[in-house]
TORKOL-4160 file (C-alpha; in steps of 0.2 Angstrom, whole numbers, padded with zeros to 4 digits, m for minus):
239
<pt num="1" X="0330" Y="0731" Z="m0124"/>
<pt num="2" X="0322" Y="0724" Z="m0137"/>
<pt num="3" X="0305" Y="0729" Z="m0142"/>
<pt num="4" X="0296" Y="0748" Z="m0144"/>
<pt num="5" X="0280" Y="0745" Z="m0145"/>
<pt num="6" X="0266" Y="0751" Z="m0132"/>
<pt num="7" X="0273" Y="0743" Z="m0118"/>
<pt num="8" X="0291" Y="0744" Z="m0125"/>
<pt num="9" X="0291" Y="0762" Z="m0123"/>
<pt num="10" X="0284" Y="0764" Z="m0105"/>
<pt num="11" X="0297" Y="0752" Z="m0099"/>
<pt num="12" X="0312" Y="0759" Z="m0110"/>
<pt num="13" X="0305" Y="0776" Z="m0100"/>
<pt num="14" X="0309" Y="0769" Z="m0084"/>
<pt num="15" X="0325" Y="0761" Z="m0087"/>
<pt num="16" X="0332" Y="0777" Z="m0093"/>
<pt num="17" X="0326" Y="0786" Z="m0080"/>
<pt num="18" X="0334" Y="0774" Z="m0067"/>
<pt num="19" X="0350" Y="0780" Z="m0062"/>
<pt num="20" X="0356" Y="0761" Z="m0057"/>
<pt num="21" X="0354" Y="0755" Z="m0076"/>
<pt num="22" X="0360" Y="0762" Z="m0093"/>
<pt num="23" X="0349" Y="0761" Z="m0108"/>
<pt num="24" X="0361" Y="0757" Z="m0120"/>
<pt num="25" X="0350" Y="0754" Z="m0136"/>
<pt num="26" X="0334" Y="0748" Z="m0142"/>
<pt num="27" X="0330" Y="0734" Z="m0153"/>
<pt num="28" X="0317" Y="0736" Z="m0166"/>
<pt num="29" X="0311" Y="0725" Z="m0180"/>
<pt num="30" X="0311" Y="0738" Z="m0194"/>
<pt num="31" X="0320" Y="0755" Z="m0196"/>
<pt num="32" X="0311" Y="0770" Z="m0188"/>
<pt num="33" X="0313" Y="0787" Z="m0181"/>
<pt num="34" X="0309" Y="0794" Z="m0165"/>
<pt num="35" X="0316" Y="0809" Z="m0158"/>
<pt num="36" X="0310" Y="0807" Z="m0141"/>
<pt num="37" X="0317" Y="0787" Z="m0139"/>
<pt num="38" X="0327" Y="0787" Z="m0122"/>
<pt num="39" X="0341" Y="0776" Z="m0132"/>
<pt num="40" X="0349" Y="0774" Z="m0149"/>
<pt num="41" X="0335" Y="0765" Z="m0159"/>
<pt num="42" X="0344" Y="0750" Z="m0168"/>
<pt num="43" X="0340" Y="0737" Z="m0181"/>
<pt num="44" X="0347" Y="0720" Z="m0185"/>
<pt num="45" X="0335" Y="0706" Z="m0191"/>
<pt num="46" X="0346" Y="0692" Z="m0189"/>
<pt num="47" X="0358" Y="0681" Z="m0178"/>
<pt num="48" X="0371" Y="0687" Z="m0186"/>
<pt num="49" X="0368" Y="0706" Z="m0185"/>
<pt num="50" X="0362" Y="0704" Z="m0167"/>
<pt num="51" X="0380" Y="0696" Z="m0164"/>
<pt num="52" X="0387" Y="0711" Z="m0171"/>
<pt num="53" X="0377" Y="0724" Z="m0162"/>
<pt num="54" X="0383" Y="0715" Z="m0144"/>
<pt num="55" X="0401" Y="0716" Z="m0149"/>
<pt num="56" X="0400" Y="0733" Z="m0156"/>
<pt num="57" X="0389" Y="0739" Z="m0141"/>
<pt num="58" X="0391" Y="0727" Z="m0127"/>
<pt num="59" X="0380" Y="0725" Z="m0113"/>
<pt num="60" X="0374" Y="0715" Z="m0097"/>
<pt num="61" X="0357" Y="0710" Z="m0101"/>
<pt num="62" X="0345" Y="0711" Z="m0113"/>
<pt num="63" X="0324" Y="0716" Z="m0107"/>
<pt num="64" X="0314" Y="0709" Z="m0119"/>
<pt num="65" X="0297" Y="0715" Z="m0122"/>
<pt num="66" X="0295" Y="0712" Z="m0142"/>
<pt num="67" X="0287" Y="0695" Z="m0147"/>
<pt num="68" X="0290" Y="0677" Z="m0140"/>
<pt num="69" X="0298" Y="0670" Z="m0157"/>
<pt num="70" X="0310" Y="0684" Z="m0155"/>
<pt num="71" X="0322" Y="0674" Z="m0143"/>
<pt num="72" X="0325" Y="0662" Z="m0156"/>
<pt num="73" X="0333" Y="0676" Z="m0165"/>
<pt num="74" X="0344" Y="0684" Z="m0152"/>
<pt num="75" X="0344" Y="0670" Z="m0139"/>
<pt num="76" X="0360" Y="0660" Z="m0146"/>
<pt num="77" X="0371" Y="0677" Z="m0148"/>
<pt num="78" X="0367" Y="0684" Z="m0132"/>
<pt num="79" X="0370" Y="0667" Z="m0121"/>
<pt num="80" X="0387" Y="0665" Z="m0131"/>
<pt num="81" X="0392" Y="0683" Z="m0123"/>
<pt num="82" X="0385" Y="0680" Z="m0107"/>
<pt num="83" X="0372" Y="0692" Z="m0108"/>
<pt num="84" X="0358" Y="0689" Z="m0096"/>
<pt num="85" X="0339" Y="0687" Z="m0105"/>
<pt num="86" X="0326" Y="0693" Z="m0096"/>
<pt num="87" X="0309" Y="0689" Z="m0109"/>
<pt num="88" X="0293" Y="0697" Z="m0102"/>
<pt num="89" X="0283" Y="0689" Z="m0116"/>
<pt num="90" X="0267" Y="0680" Z="m0111"/>
<pt num="91" X="0264" Y="0666" Z="m0124"/>
<pt num="92" X="0282" Y="0657" Z="m0126"/>
<pt num="93" X="0278" Y="0639" Z="m0135"/>
<pt num="94" X="0286" Y="0623" Z="m0129"/>
<pt num="95" X="0300" Y="0627" Z="m0143"/>
<pt num="96" X="0305" Y="0644" Z="m0138"/>
<pt num="97" X="0306" Y="0638" Z="m0118"/>
<pt num="98" X="0316" Y="0623" Z="m0122"/>
<pt num="99" X="0328" Y="0635" Z="m0130"/>
<pt num="100" X="0328" Y="0647" Z="m0115"/>
<pt num="101" X="0332" Y="0632" Z="m0104"/>
<pt num="102" X="0346" Y="0628" Z="m0115"/>
<pt num="103" X="0353" Y="0645" Z="m0115"/>
<pt num="104" X="0352" Y="0644" Z="m0097"/>
<pt num="105" X="0367" Y="0633" Z="m0098"/>
<pt num="106" X="0378" Y="0648" Z="m0101"/>
<pt num="107" X="0369" Y="0664" Z="m0094"/>
<pt num="108" X="0355" Y="0669" Z="m0083"/>
<pt num="109" X="0338" Y="0667" Z="m0092"/>
<pt num="110" X="0323" Y="0674" Z="m0084"/>
<pt num="111" X="0306" Y="0671" Z="m0094"/>
<pt num="112" X="0290" Y="0677" Z="m0085"/>
<pt num="113" X="0273" Y="0681" Z="m0093"/>
<pt num="114" X="0270" Y="0696" Z="m0082"/>
<pt num="115" X="0284" Y="0705" Z="m0076"/>
<pt num="116" X="0277" Y="0716" Z="m0063"/>
<pt num="117" X="0281" Y="0714" Z="m0045"/>
<pt num="118" X="0263" Y="0715" Z="m0039"/>
<pt num="119" X="0255" Y="0699" Z="m0049"/>
<pt num="120" X="0269" Y="0689" Z="m0044"/>
<pt num="121" X="0265" Y="0693" Z="m0027"/>
<pt num="122" X="0248" Y="0689" Z="m0031"/>
<pt num="123" X="0257" Y="0671" Z="m0037"/>
<pt num="124" X="0264" Y="0668" Z="m0022"/>
<pt num="125" X="0248" Y="0673" Z="m0012"/>
<pt num="126" X="0237" Y="0662" Z="m0022"/>
<pt num="127" X="0248" Y="0648" Z="m0020"/>
<pt num="128" X="0249" Y="0648" Z="m0002"/>
<pt num="129" X="0229" Y="0649" Z="0001"/>
<pt num="130" X="0228" Y="0637" Z="m0011"/>
<pt num="131" X="0238" Y="0625" Z="m0002"/>
<pt num="132" X="0230" Y="0630" Z="0014"/>
<pt num="133" X="0213" Y="0625" Z="0006"/>
<pt num="134" X="0215" Y="0614" Z="m0007"/>
<pt num="135" X="0196" Y="0609" Z="m0008"/>
<pt num="136" X="0189" Y="0628" Z="m0012"/>
<pt num="137" X="0182" Y="0633" Z="m0026"/>
<pt num="138" X="0192" Y="0642" Z="m0036"/>
<pt num="139" X="0191" Y="0655" Z="m0053"/>
<pt num="140" X="0201" Y="0668" Z="m0062"/>
<pt num="141" X="0194" Y="0682" Z="m0069"/>
<pt num="142" X="0206" Y="0694" Z="m0082"/>
<pt num="143" X="0202" Y="0711" Z="m0089"/>
<pt num="144" X="0213" Y="0718" Z="m0103"/>
<pt num="145" X="0211" Y="0732" Z="m0119"/>
<pt num="146" X="0197" Y="0729" Z="m0132"/>
<pt num="147" X="0212" Y="0724" Z="m0145"/>
<pt num="148" X="0218" Y="0709" Z="m0134"/>
<pt num="149" X="0213" Y="0694" Z="m0144"/>
<pt num="150" X="0220" Y="0678" Z="m0132"/>
<pt num="151" X="0218" Y="0674" Z="m0116"/>
<pt num="152" X="0231" Y="0682" Z="m0105"/>
<pt num="153" X="0246" Y="0674" Z="m0102"/>
<pt num="154" X="0247" Y="0679" Z="m0085"/>
<pt num="155" X="0231" Y="0670" Z="m0081"/>
<pt num="156" X="0236" Y="0655" Z="m0089"/>
<pt num="157" X="0251" Y="0655" Z="m0078"/>
<pt num="158" X="0241" Y="0657" Z="m0064"/>
<pt num="159" X="0229" Y="0643" Z="m0069"/>
<pt num="160" X="0244" Y="0631" Z="m0070"/>
<pt num="161" X="0250" Y="0637" Z="m0054"/>
<pt num="162" X="0234" Y="0634" Z="m0043"/>
<pt num="163" X="0231" Y="0614" Z="m0054"/>
<pt num="164" X="0217" Y="0623" Z="m0062"/>
<pt num="165" X="0209" Y="0620" Z="m0081"/>
<pt num="166" X="0208" Y="0634" Z="m0095"/>
<pt num="167" X="0190" Y="0636" Z="m0092"/>
<pt num="168" X="0191" Y="0642" Z="m0075"/>
<pt num="169" X="0197" Y="0659" Z="m0083"/>
<pt num="170" X="0184" Y="0671" Z="m0089"/>
<pt num="171" X="0189" Y="0686" Z="m0100"/>
<pt num="172" X="0184" Y="0702" Z="m0103"/>
<pt num="173" X="0189" Y="0715" Z="m0115"/>
<pt num="174" X="0184" Y="0731" Z="m0112"/>
<pt num="175" X="0190" Y="0750" Z="m0119"/>
<pt num="176" X="0203" Y="0759" Z="m0104"/>
<pt num="177" X="0209" Y="0742" Z="m0096"/>
<pt num="178" X="0228" Y="0740" Z="m0094"/>
<pt num="179" X="0226" Y="0724" Z="m0087"/>
<pt num="180" X="0217" Y="0717" Z="m0072"/>
<pt num="181" X="0217" Y="0700" Z="m0064"/>
<pt num="182" X="0208" Y="0692" Z="m0050"/>
<pt num="183" X="0208" Y="0675" Z="m0042"/>
<pt num="184" X="0192" Y="0671" Z="m0032"/>
<pt num="185" X="0191" Y="0658" Z="m0018"/>
<pt num="186" X="0175" Y="0653" Z="m0013"/>
<pt num="187" X="0175" Y="0646" Z="0004"/>
<pt num="188" X="0159" Y="0641" Z="0013"/>
<pt num="189" X="0151" Y="0657" Z="0020"/>
<pt num="190" X="0165" Y="0668" Z="0014"/>
<pt num="191" X="0174" Y="0674" Z="m0001"/>
<pt num="192" X="0193" Y="0678" Z="m0005"/>
<pt num="193" X="0197" Y="0689" Z="m0020"/>
<pt num="194" X="0215" Y="0692" Z="m0023"/>
<pt num="195" X="0216" Y="0707" Z="m0036"/>
<pt num="196" X="0231" Y="0716" Z="m0047"/>
<pt num="197" X="0226" Y="0731" Z="m0057"/>
<pt num="198" X="0241" Y="0736" Z="m0070"/>
<pt num="199" X="0237" Y="0755" Z="m0071"/>
<pt num="200" X="0250" Y="0760" Z="m0080"/>
<pt num="201" X="0262" Y="0750" Z="m0092"/>
<pt num="202" X="0277" Y="0758" Z="m0084"/>
<pt num="203" X="0272" Y="0744" Z="m0069"/>
<pt num="204" X="0282" Y="0733" Z="m0083"/>
<pt num="205" X="0296" Y="0744" Z="m0081"/>
<pt num="206" X="0298" Y="0743" Z="m0062"/>
<pt num="207" X="0296" Y="0723" Z="m0064"/>
<pt num="208" X="0310" Y="0724" Z="m0075"/>
<pt num="209" X="0321" Y="0733" Z="m0064"/>
<pt num="210" X="0316" Y="0722" Z="m0050"/>
<pt num="211" X="0320" Y="0707" Z="m0061"/>
<pt num="212" X="0336" Y="0713" Z="m0065"/>
<pt num="213" X="0339" Y="0717" Z="m0047"/>
<pt num="214" X="0335" Y="0698" Z="m0042"/>
<pt num="215" X="0348" Y="0691" Z="m0056"/>
<pt num="216" X="0359" Y="0700" Z="m0051"/>
<pt num="217" X="0376" Y="0691" Z="m0045"/>
<pt num="218" X="0365" Y="0673" Z="m0049"/>
<pt num="219" X="0375" Y="0660" Z="m0057"/>
<pt num="220" X="0367" Y="0655" Z="m0075"/>
<pt num="221" X="0352" Y="0645" Z="m0075"/>
<pt num="222" X="0333" Y="0647" Z="m0079"/>
<pt num="223" X="0324" Y="0658" Z="m0068"/>
<pt num="224" X="0305" Y="0664" Z="m0066"/>
<pt num="225" X="0300" Y="0681" Z="m0058"/>
<pt num="226" X="0288" Y="0670" Z="m0045"/>
<pt num="227" X="0302" Y="0658" Z="m0040"/>
<pt num="228" X="0314" Y="0672" Z="m0036"/>
<pt num="229" X="0300" Y="0683" Z="m0027"/>
<pt num="230" X="0296" Y="0669" Z="m0017"/>
<pt num="231" X="0311" Y="0664" Z="m0011"/>
<pt num="232" X="0314" Y="0685" Z="m0007"/>
<pt num="233" X="0297" Y="0684" Z="0003"/>
<pt num="234" X="0301" Y="0667" Z="0013"/>
<pt num="235" X="0319" Y="0674" Z="0018"/>
<pt num="236" X="0311" Y="0692" Z="0022"/>
<pt num="237" X="0298" Y="0681" Z="0034"/>
<pt num="238" X="0311" Y="0669" Z="0042"/>
<pt num="239" X="0322" Y="0685" Z="0044"/>
């Protein structure tokens, strides 16, 4: 796993508790001590150091909850060894996504700005309703903790999927809020609201486990959580 901030700590705790996976190490940007860490903390500041770490302590997959630019450092070393990549960072730029798609020629790569199961089901449901009623008014509301300065990457993903401009997003920053996303459909004489609340950052951990399960057995390629979840839902409905 890469990243050990607030979200990373919650995700690491969930991964460590699950009997189906083994959390081998946690990669941090700088040396640190944490007796409560559920796996050894490692530091590998460049691509060569990460390659050496992957050779010395091999893993099947990397779960990245660090920063969008981290994939530029570890991506090629991971892909060269067939290590699957699950990047849950919310704001990959064009160059970072281009690299992710390049790496997908050699390994399984998933990039999703919000890896919780609930938000990806919300995305599926919102798309379906948007296709059924393309002329209705649609708006997105996102709420996050006070220190989050940028517009939610998840909200941007929702807007893009629903063919909405970014000014359709309303943002609130409030103490005590982990994450809230709402898509509002304004029909004549009725309103439909699709809502997802992250109650704890551990939701990202259960989402990471679900993502690893979705990727298991798939060939190398570029995947998104919502696309794989959509396939799973449609398959269940058709069964």
